[in-house]
N, C-alpha and C positions, 0 to 999 in steps of 0.2 A: 504493500500500499503506500503511495507516495503522497498522501494527504491531499491530493488535487482531483483524483478521480474516484468514483465509487467502486467498491469491491464487487467483483462479479458474483452472481448468485451460483455460477458453476464452481467457483473455488470453494464456497461455503459448502456446497453440496458434496464435492470431493473430499473435503475435510471430514465432513460427517460420516461419509461412507468409510474412510479409513479408520476412523475412532471405532466405528460399529464393527467393522471386520476384525480388527486387531484385538479389541477389548470387550465387545458387546455392550458398549456404552453409548447413549444418545447425548448430543451437545445439550439438549434440554436439562438433562440430569447434571451435567457440569455447571450450567448456569445456577441450577437450584442449589448445589453444593457451595458455590462461592458467592451466593447472594447476600450473605451476611457482611461481606466485605464492601458492597456496593452502596453508593449513594445515587441519587435521582440522575445526575448528569453524567455519570461514568461511563466510559466506553470499555468494551471487553476485546481485546485482541489476542488471537492465538498465533504464536510463533513456534520455531523449531522444526524438526524433521517432518512431523506430521502435517504441518501447515505447508510445507514446501514440496509435497508430493513424494516424500520419502518415508522413512520409518518402518517399523516392524512391530511384532508382538511385545518387544520389550521397550518400545519408545514411550516416553511420557508426553504429557501435554504441557507446553509453556504458555502461560497466560499472563499478560499485562493489562492491568485494570488502570486506565488513564482518567485520572480525576481533574477537574477543573482547577485553576489556580485558586488558592485559598482552601481547597479541599483537604481531605485527610490522605495521608500517604503512610506506608508501612516501611519496615526497614528495607536495606538493599538486599537482604538475604530473603529467599522465596519462602512463602508459607506452604508446607506440603499438605496435600489432601489425597486421599485414596478412595476411588470408586471402582469396587471389584479389583481387577488387575491393573487398572489405569492410575498411574500417579499423576497428579496435578500439581504443578509448581506455579504459584501465583505471586506476582509482584504488583504492589499498588503503588503508583507514583503519580504526583500531580504533572500536568502537562507542561508546566514551567520547568519542572525537574527533568523531564524528557528532553525538552528544548535545550536545557543547559548541557546536556550530554552531547547533542548534535553540534551546538555551538563550539564545545571543546574539541570535538572531533574536527570540525572545519578548520579551527585554528591550528591544529597539530598538522593538518594538510599543508598549511601555508608555511610551516617552519621546515628548515633544513636539518634540524636535529634528528637523530636516529630515533625511531620509535621505541626500541628495546621492549617490544611487547605491547599489544593493543595500542593506545596512543599516548605513550609516554612512560608508562609504569606497568610492570607485569601484573600488578594487583588489579589494573583496571581491564584486564582481559574480559572479565564479566560484563563490562559495559559495552564492549564490542559486540558480544552476543545479543545484549539488551537492545543496542542500536539496531540490529538486524531484525529482531523480533518486531520492533515498532515499524520499521521502514517497509517490511515485507510481509507482516502478519496479516491474518485474516480477521476483520472485524465481524464478530458474530453477534454483537449487540451494541447499540449505541452509535453515536455520530463518528465519522471519520476523524482521525487525528491529524489536524492540519499544521503544517510547519509555519514558521514566521519568515517568509520570504526566502525560503530555501526548500529545494526538493529533498525530502529525507533520503530517498533511494540513491540519489547522486552522491550525497555525502557517504552513505553507507557502503556504496560500491567502491568509491575512491580509497576509503580508509582500509578496506579489505584488499584491494589490488596492492596498495603500498606496504601493508602489513606483511603479505605473503612474499612480495618482492625483497623485502629486507630479511625476511626468515631464509629465503632462498640464497642470498648473498652470504650470510653467515654459514649456512650449511656447506655450500660448495667451497668456501674458503677453508673451513676445517677439513673437508674432505682432501682437498690438495695438500694441506699440511700434513694429515695423517699419512697420505701416500709418500710424501717426502721422507717421513720418519719410519717408514716400513710397517705402519700399522694398517694393515690391509682391511680388516673387518671394520674399523672406525672409518676408513676411507670410503669403502663401498656403501655402508649404511648411510653416511651423511650425504654421499653423492646421490642416492636415491631419494632421501629426504629433499634435497635440493630441487630435484626434478619434480617431485610431487608438489612442492611449494610453488614452483613455476607455473605448473598446471593449474593450481588453484587460483593463481593471479589471472590466468587467462580465463578460467571459468567465472570468476567474479566480473571480469570485464565484459562477459556476455550477459550480465544482469541477473545472475543467479546469487542468492544470499548464502550467508555463512552456513556450511554444513560440516566442516572440519574433514580430516582425512578418512574417517570411518566410512563416508558415503562417496569418496572419490571414484571408485570403480563404477559404482551405480550412475553417477554423473557422466562419466566417460562413455558408459555404455549407451545411456539415454539421450543426453543432450550434446554431447561432444565426441562422436565416433572418430572424427578426424584426429583429435587430441590423444585418443586411445591409441592410435598407431605410433604416436611418439613414445608413449609410456610402455607399450608392450615389450620391447627388447631390453628395457631397464627395470622391469618389474622383478626380476629373479636375480639375486645376487651371485656373482661369479666365484670360482675357486681358482686358485693359482695366481702367482704374483703378476704375470704378464697380463692374464685376463682382467685382474682387478685394475691394473694401470689403464688399460683400454677402456673399461667400464667407466672410471672417473673421468677420462677424457671425453668420451661419448656423453656423459652426463652434463659436463660442463657446456659442451657445444650445443646440446639439445636445449638447455635452460637459457643460453644466450640467444638462441634462435626464437624461443618462446616469448622472451621479454625485451629483446633488443638492447641489452646492457652488457658491457664487457665483464667477464667474470674470471679471467686469467689471474693466476695467483700473484703475479707481479702487479697487476693493476689494483686488485683489491688491497694489497699491502699499503697502498698509499692511504687508505682511509681507516685502517685497522690499527689497533694498538693493544698491548698487553697492559692489564691493569693489576697492579700488586695490592692485594687486600690484607696486607700485614705480615708478609714473610720478611725476615731479617737474617742476615748471615752472621753466624758466630763461629769462633774457632775454640776447639777443645783438644790440645795436643796436636796431633796429626790430622784430626778430624776437621772438616768444614761442613757445617750444618745449617741449613735453612730452618728457622723455627718460627712458628706463629702460635702464640698462646690462644689467640681467638679461634683458630681452626684446630686447636689441639694437635698440631703437626710438627714432626722433626723429620728432615729430609736431608740425607747425606749426599754431598756433591764431590766429584773428583776434581783433581787440580785444575784442568781445563775449564770444567764448568764453574768452578768458584771464581776463576779469574774472569770468565764471560759474565758472571753475575755482577761482580764489582764494577765492571765496565759499563754496565747498564746505567749507573749513577744512583743518586740519592732519590730521584723522584718516583712517583708511583704509576706513571703512565709513560709506556715506552712504545714509540712508533714501530711497526712491524717493518716498515720501508727502511729504517736505519739499523736494524739488528743484524748482527752478523749470522752466518749460517749456524755457529755453535750456539749463540744466544736464542735464535729461533727454535733449534732442537731442544734445548733446555726448557724454554718457555712454553713450547708445545706439550712436553712431557709433564710439566707442572700443571698446564691447563687440562690435560686429559685426566689428571688425578683430582681436579677440582681445587687446586691451590692458587690459580691465576684465573682472571676473567679476560675474555676477549671483547674489547669494546669497539665502537665505531664513532668516528669523529663527525660524521654526517649520514643523514638518511639517504634515501633514494626518492627524490621528489617525482611526481608523476610525469613531469615534462622530460625526465631523462629515460623513460620507459617507452617502448614501442609496443603498446598493448591496445590494439583497437578496441573501443568501447562500444557497447550496445545496451539496449534496454530490454529486459525480458517481458514478455506479456504476462499477465496474472496467471493465466491457465496453466503455465508451465513452471511456475515458481514452486 
């Protein structure tokens, strides 16, 4: 729902059929159960997989009750209800609170800072899902939820394209670092993640809402068979060092083609940096130890590694582009064990992506 056009009766009927088929529950029963949360002018939107033409017998029903400004709202955690086998999660938020989420998303899209999960903070990942529930949800009772001078779907679509593009960049950089360090399993797993994230960016660009990776194959089989052809040769992880190297190279090439952004290791290093979260070097006799009381970590270094660590300097952020091969190998090893973070100095603005955008019609959401 974009707030400007009425929801089609067909989408409501399709939703009702899926809820009935998977759980034996009618939408009228759902409205009765959540009625105690509603006031006179509230609207009821259904989002999530069942509302988007996906779902199965294990799928729950995600509901947003949109109250007028000045009305009641609940906590940001959903209120759980059960109707037979159907779990119903309900958020009740004022429309001005919903608008604030969209406004914040729009501001994040205008920033060059990396998202680092959702739109600025990994703890806001829930807001990305909520944003899509409102933008693409089915209004089963009450008035449409209209935005203030902005198409909700356009914001929801753009935030998802950029979110997945930045995830893709991270995964494929880690894949190439892992390959360079002989960590073949990590290399191929992250390479496949990167391709899946590039595919998700393209699917979002075609106007489909957030559905996460668990529905990726369904999306590829149904709405994007051309993209399925890209994924098929990369869906199964290889064995053997040479096969793994070729797999990573093909994944990088496929993701570059899907998003139009350079993903070679050297290019990505210009925007990537290692972030030290508290490791310090100490000597004890002949031992050279990295110690972090906060992480409860003690890590022994060899002579060459300890010299490389000292050469990184006193700061806590070290650009990957200026690290020596020994420093990169050491930092990757520490990162793989959770002792360093990999940060990005900038995000991937949509203008830098070659991802043709479309708007999906209601009936295929």
